[in-house]
Residue, then its C-alpha position, 0 to 999 in steps of 0.5 A: m463535482n470533484d468529491k475528494s476536492f469537496l471531502p479534503p479531511e478523508e483525502r488527506r486521510l486516505a493519502d496517510e494511510l497510503e503514506a503509512l502503508a508505505e512506511r511500514l510495509t517493507p517488502r519481501p523480495t519478490f515484491t520489492r522487484n515487483l514494486e520496483a518494475t514500474l514507475m518506481n512502485a508498480h508490478s510488472p515483470e522485468p529483471k532484477r532492479r536493486w538499485l531502486a529498491q536502493a533508492l527508494s530507500a534512502l528517498g523515503g517519503t518522496v518516492a514511498l508517496i509517488l509509489l503508492a498514488l501510481t499504483l493504488n491510483w490517486l485518493i479514491r474514497s467511498i463511503a454506506p448504508q446497512p447492506q443485504p444479502a441479493a440487494g438492489g434488486t439483483p437476483s433472489a435466489q435465497p440461501p437454504t436454512p443457514t446450517p453450521i459450516i464448524t461443527s463442534e468437534t475440534v482438533t487441539a494440538p498438542s502445546e509442543k507442537t511446533y512446525d517449520w513455515h518457511g524456515t520459521p518456527l510455527t507453533l499452534g496456539t489455538n484449537l483447530p475448528g473440526g468436523e465435517e464442513h460445507a460452504f457457500i458460494f456468493e457472488y458479489q453484488d456491484p454497489q449502487p450509488a447513494t440517492l437522496e432516499s438512502a442518504r437521508a434513511l441512513a442520516a435517520q437511523f444514525g439519528m441525524d437531521g439536516p440539508l444534504y450537499g453533493n450530488a449523487g454518489a457522493l452526499l455529506m450531511l452535517d448536524g452540529n458535530q456530527r458528520l456522515s458522508v455516503s457514497s453508495s449503498q455499501n459504503f458511508e463514513f461516520f463521524p459522531d463528534y467530528p471535532r474530536y477526530p483530528a482533521w489532519r490524522r495520520l494513520g497510527n497517530s489518531p487518538a486511538v485506543f484500546p480498551n478492555d470492553a471495547e467489544e461491548q462499546i462496539r456492540a453498544f453503538l451498533q445496537e444504538k445504530g439500529y444494527d442487529p449487535n450479535a450478527f457481528a464479529i468483533w475483530q481488533n485490527d492493528l494496522y488501522a488502530s481500530y475495530f472491525a464490526l464484521p457482518l456475518t454471512p447467513d452461515g456464520a462467517p465474516i468477509c475477509y479481504e487481502y492484508f489485514r482488511c476485512a468487509g465490514m465496518r472499521i470504528t475507531l474508539d478514543k477516550q469517549g468512545v466511538v470516534h470514527v466508523e467508516a463502512d464497506l459492506p459487500a452486498y451479495r447473492v448466494l450462487h451455489e449451494p453448500l460445496p465440501i471443503i477442506s479441513a483446517e488440519e489439511a489447510l495448515q499442511k498445505a500453507l506449511s507445504d512449499q505450494n504457493g498456489g491456493i494461498l495467500e500470505g502477509s505481515l506487518g511489524p509491529a503495530g502501536n501508536p506513537t506517542t504525538w502531539y497535535r498544534p493547538y488552535p484556541l478558540d476565538q483567537s485569530v489564527t493561520l492555517y493551510g487547509w482545503l476550503g471549498r464550496l459544496p452545492s446544495a443536493e435539494g436545491g437549497n443554499p451550498i456550504v463551505l467547508l474548510d477542511g471539514f468544518p462549516a466554515t462562515g464570514n468571508v467565503a463569498d468567492a470560495p472556490a466551487g472545486g476545494q483549493l489548499s489555501r492560506v487562511q486566517g480566521r478563527f474557531r468559534q462554538a455555537n449550541g456546541t457546533l464548531t465553525f471556523e470565521v474566515e477572515s481572510w484567505q489566498p489560494t497557495q502553492n504549498f503542501l503539507d510536508g513529513l519531515l524527520g529531526t530534531v525538535t527543540r524548545q527555545p526560550d520564547g516557547s517555540g520549537l526549532l526543527t532541526t531537519s535530518e538534512g541540517e535545515n533549521l525550521r521554527l514551529p510556533d505554539l510548541p505546546a507545554d508538555v512537549p519535551d525540551v528535546v525531542e529526537n528523531a521527531y516526525v513533523l507533518g506541516t507546511r513550510q513558510g519561510e524560515t516557519f514551518d507551520w506544523v499539524s503534528i509532531d510524533l515519535r513514529m521513527q523511535g525505536g519502541s514508541g509503536g510506528g510500526g516496523g517491515g512486513g509484506g506479503g506472498g502466496l501466489g493467489f487463489y486458484k479459478i472457480n470450476l462449477s461445472g461439476t467435471p474435476v480438472p486435473f492439477p499438474t504434479p508440482t515442481p519440488r523445490p531443490a534442497p538449498q545448498s550450504s554455500s553458494e558452490g553446489q555440488g557440480g555447479v553454482t546455485y543461483t536464486v530465479q529473479e523476476g523476468d528469468t526463463l530457464v533460456s535466459i539462465a542457462a545462456r547467463f551461465g553458459t550451460s544448456v536448458e536441458a542441464i539445468v532440468q536435469a540438475n533440479g529434477i524440473s518436470d515442466p521446464a516452462t515452469i518455474y518460480l520467483g525465490q526458486m534456488l537452482v543448481i546450475p551445473v557449470a564448471g566455473t562462472p562464465a568467462p568474461q564477456r567483452v562489451e563496447g559502449l554498453r548503454g545503461l542508466l546509472s544509479i550512485t549509492i553511498y554506504k555509511n559504515a557504524d564507524g563514520t567510513q563509508r563506499i561509494e558504489y557506482g550501479f549501472s542497469r543496462n538498457d538491453t535487460q535492465e540487469y544491474l551491474v556494478l562498475e569498478g575501475e579508475n576515475l569513477e568519481a566524475l560520474q556523480a555528476y550524472q546520477y540517474r542519467p545515461v552513460d556509454i561503458w567499455g570494458t569486461l563483464e565479469f561473473r562472480n559467484g553469489q555477487a551481482p555481475v562487476l564491469q569493469v571499466e576501461r573508459y565511458e562517455i556520457p551521451f547527453p552531458n547537458l541532459q536535465f530532469q523536466t517537470l511535464r505537465g498534461k493528461q494520460q490515457l492508455s493505448t495499444v503500442e506494440g502489442r501492449l498496453v501502455a499509458l500516454l501522456i499528452s502534453e500541455d503543448g500537444q505532443t504525446y509520449a509513450q511513458l517508460d520506467p526510469l529503467g526503460a521498460p514501457t509501463e501502464v501505470l497511471v495516477g488517478q483516472e484517465n485525462d486527468t491533468i498530472e505533473v511527471d519528473a521525466l527524463l527524456i532521452p534524445g532519440e529513445t521511442f516506443g512504438s511510434y511514440p517519443a519516451l519519457r522515464a517517468f522518475a516521479a508522478f502526481p495529480t496537478g496540485a496534490p500535495h507531494h515532496e519534491f524529486s531530487p534527481d542528482q541527490i546520492p542516496v545515503i545508506d546506513v550499514p548495520d553494525t555487524s558488531a552488534p548481538p544477533r537478533s534472536i530467531a523469529m517465532a511465530v504463534i498461530e493465534r486465530a484458526e477459523l473459516v471465513y468468506y474471502m474475496p478481493d478488496p474491491a477498493r484496491a480493485g480500482g472499485t470494479l470486480s469481474g470475472d473470477q474476482r466476483y466470487i466470494q468463496p470459503a477460506w481458511l485464515f489463520s493470523g497472530h504474531y511473531n515474538d517482536g510483535s509483527e503479525f502475520f496472516i494466512l489464508v488458504q483456498a478451501l474448497k476441496a481441489e475438484y472445485l478448483l482450476p489448476e489456473l491462478a485468479p487474478y487479486t491485488q498484490p500488496g502495497 
């Protein structure tokens, strides 16, 4: 059974969350460079690729969906019953008698105390916990696949009774409008009234509310469902427009992951109460007795320092729920909609069930596909004894997919709507609700194309300023150090201080340079025509092998490097149009050289003809000039198009990972039996998979004649998606248009941040983001100080600081999942 085919609402919900994260997370430069490195969104350290960030911004959802699919893998969703420490037959080591990890003593910072946090004024708006602290080390326990017995036990706990469908590890029970999906001993998903939860919900577009008595409602719900409400902390989470009910460890702390997620139940409320519960409740055992940790004050000072190790940071633009209208589907009237229709087998030997977007389907469903199929379905919603079902009159498979379009919605005299997209296309919107204004600008419309009609599902205002659509964000810090439980302290090297930034691009005795992905002191010295020793001496670097992203170096040269002659230099074109507020525009001809992937700007006469070869190879003759503080400029004397008829192709096949030339690379075995080494758009090999190995996928690729990697012909993958999955079309010939901000507008007020929460938590990597499997150091659940709050524009931030004292750490960073 393919679980994501049988549980389409959850599948779509995850896809929507991924897309919404792409829309709301505008990462910091270090993450952007990682994003650009493999298939436009993996993170492999390579040199600067600024043009891909520009292309991503201009292409919008087209690339964003692809990027998230490649990085996080496609639509892996799990859902689980109440966990217990040392559950599932794990080692039975029991914790000592729980002791408070925080004493009643506190350190209160003066209200006027403000710190400098990476150039941002940071005010401590809460008390710092104080006193002598110790904390445990726990070990994560792998989840056990759901069984009939465990699923029935959880269903009984939730007051449900009915047949179970699916297979072990992915079980579904429907009881009236109640819906319970169970995937493991740690994960489940529960809908107390499924029709209240829009089946096509997008993140932030749910009917979520934040009532004043939310905590009371959630604790009452927990108690009703058999949980001890006092064993949970209740936190509001703006990113998911919901709340976290966080189970506390024996010593009274929650467990948190990276990037605004914690282990527990994510609970969404609507005006009627709890509408959705998604549980991620890790099991664990005590691995080590309590160890001494640094104080909250020490952790704050570490966060304020220039150190990056032992720290994880994240920020997220202002959250909120944009105004949303959903397509009305009346009862007992024939309607046509697009949805996932599939047959789910009984888990207990009974009759199967047919579902349409999660609703039980009756009627003409004898031939419903066993694997689930996106279909055009005609029929009627029916309600009997309070249970909502869909009576199918006819259906047929479709190759259409959900699309999101931005434009202006105008009400028509017949009650329908007209969507004029940002590309100038006009599409009819049937059944426009009466409360939609006559004109809605910057509307985001989700639906399916049907000729000149757009069968819409929802209309929202996420793109309108101030509507709560969310802003930018990103991540920082290098992650936590590995834990040292040997009892023998290992000394850390003396950290290299960051050089003070210069007031201009010209430094004393040289120029300043910001370290990029893939840089080494050797490559930087070669670029500027100086020596490694000179750079080391000018910057007081103690370890020439250690430089970090974003580090500003003083390069001791008398001036910029001398121009360099290039002959037939090959690279990939990336042309961008920059549109000014006054309507004027300029065209930048970008060039990413094949040998180093460095971004160059092309200047010269008669470059207009290059616009026909966007994202294709070109050979350049000319002079390479280095201009201080700018991208290098290649003065073009002449150029040649080596492959004037080269076109993009869509290849279908299966991916496998293999070691080629000493590194792990994704191979695509196409339907005709040809095996290709997968490269990113700039020509670097990548190990990114779409879904799992051997899944059938489609890749929009450029096959450059003669290009190979190892013994394999190579393809440059610009877009990839699972076969049959919703996706946006890739337009290789489209030149991105970027709006240039109006410099005459009043400047933004200075960003300021306030810490609103400071407490000790336990940290572990998010198993879902790590692909469902944790190994080695990832399995430690360790203490960390969490500082969180808001910027003055409403954006959220968090800082996680590793809490163990230095003698229990190793000077080696542990793996973790980067944001995005």
